C-alpha positions as CSV (number, residue, x, y, z in Angstrom):
1,M,0.0,0.0,0.0
2,S,1.2,3.5,-0.7
3,E,1.8,6.3,1.7
4,N,-1.6,8.0,1.4
5,N,-3.2,5.9,4.2
6,Q,-5.3,3.8,1.9
7,L,-7.5,1.3,3.7
8,R,-7.4,-1.2,0.9
9,D,-4.7,-2.3,-1.6
10,V,-5.1,-0.9,-5.1
11,F,-4.3,-4.3,-6.7
12,V,-7.1,-5.9,-4.7
13,A,-9.5,-3.1,-5.6
14,I,-8.9,-3.5,-9.4
15,A,-9.0,-7.3,-9.3
16,D,-12.7,-7.3,-9.8
17,P,-14.1,-6.7,-13.3
18,T,-17.1,-4.7,-11.9
19,R,-14.7,-2.3,-10.2
20,R,-12.6,-2.0,-13.3
21,R,-15.7,-1.2,-15.3
22,L,-16.7,1.5,-12.6
23,I,-13.2,3.0,-13.0
24,H,-13.6,3.1,-16.8
25,L,-17.1,4.7,-16.6
26,L,-15.8,7.3,-14.2
27,A,-12.8,8.0,-16.3
28,E,-15.0,8.6,-19.3
29,A,-17.7,10.6,-17.6
30,G,-15.7,12.6,-15.0
31,E,-18.3,12.5,-12.3
32,L,-21.5,10.4,-11.9
33,P,-24.1,9.8,-9.2
34,L,-24.9,6.2,-8.1
35,H,-28.3,6.2,-9.9
36,E,-26.5,6.8,-13.2
37,L,-23.9,4.1,-12.5
38,T,-26.2,1.4,-11.4
39,P,-28.0,0.8,-14.8
40,Q,-24.6,-0.1,-16.3
41,F,-24.5,-3.3,-14.2
42,Q,-26.8,-6.3,-13.7
43,M,-26.9,-5.7,-9.9
44,G,-28.7,-3.4,-7.5
45,R,-27.7,-0.1,-6.1
46,T,-26.4,-1.7,-2.9
47,A,-24.0,-4.0,-4.7
48,V,-22.7,-1.1,-6.9
49,S,-22.3,1.0,-3.8
50,K,-20.3,-1.7,-2.1
51,H,-17.9,-1.8,-5.1
52,L,-17.6,2.0,-5.0
53,T,-16.8,1.8,-1.3
54,I,-13.9,-0.6,-2.0
55,L,-12.6,1.7,-4.7
56,K,-12.9,4.6,-2.2
57,E,-11.0,2.7,0.4
58,A,-8.2,2.2,-2.2
59,G,-8.2,5.9,-2.9
60,L,-9.3,5.3,-6.5
61,V,-12.7,7.1,-6.1
62,L,-13.6,10.4,-4.5
63,D,-17.1,11.4,-3.7
64,R,-18.9,14.6,-2.8
65,K,-22.5,15.5,-1.8
66,V,-24.5,17.6,-4.2
67,G,-27.9,18.2,-2.5
68,R,-29.3,14.7,-1.6
69,E,-27.1,12.7,-4.0
70,T,-23.5,11.6,-3.8
71,R,-21.4,12.1,-6.9
72,F,-18.4,9.9,-7.6
73,R,-15.3,10.7,-9.6
74,L,-12.0,8.9,-10.4
75,N,-8.8,9.6,-8.6
76,A,-6.3,8.0,-10.9
77,S,-3.2,8.7,-8.9
78,P,-3.2,5.4,-7.0
79,L,-3.0,3.6,-10.4
80,K,0.6,4.9,-10.6
81,E,1.5,2.1,-8.3
82,I,0.2,-0.5,-10.8
83,Q,1.8,1.3,-13.7
84,D,5.2,1.2,-11.9
85,W,4.8,-2.5,-11.2
86,V,3.8,-3.3,-14.8
87,A,6.7,-1.2,-16.1
88,F,9.2,-3.1,-14.1
89,Y,8.0,-6.4,-15.5
90,S,7.7,-4.9,-19.0
91,K,11.5,-4.2,-18.9
92,Y,12.1,-7.7,-17.7
93,W,10.2,-9.2,-20.6
94,T,11.7,-6.8,-23.1
95,M,15.2,-7.9,-22.0
96,N,14.3,-11.6,-22.2
97,M,12.8,-11.2,-25.6
98,L,16.0,-9.4,-26.8
99,R,18.1,-12.2,-25.4
100,L,15.9,-14.8,-27.1
101,N,16.2,-12.9,-30.4
102,Q,20.0,-12.8,-30.1
103,L,20.1,-16.6,-29.5
104,L,17.9,-17.2,-32.5
105,E,20.0,-15.0,-34.7
106,E,23.2,-16.8,-33.5
107,E,21.7,-20.2,-34.3
108,E,20.8,-19.0,-37.8
109,E,24.5,-18.1,-38.5
């Protein structure tokens, strides 16, 4: 977990396809209330709300009250942790593929 006092690990939060879809919807829309998010899923408001809570605990979703409704928006900064992790292994695979390519070229000679 990163230093921003997240209650939940970002990797755990994005492990679920529903939560990844919520992240995508919020990234596209900017900010949405629960009643606009719920129809995008085959589940009730309570279930969608639970997924949003998990994303909030990971720092991926921020919310604010507007009158009687709560509006949700993406906070993408915790995704940097995932980007850094993937980048590390991307370098690993790139290096291994270069080595494999060199071996194949040496065999052809």
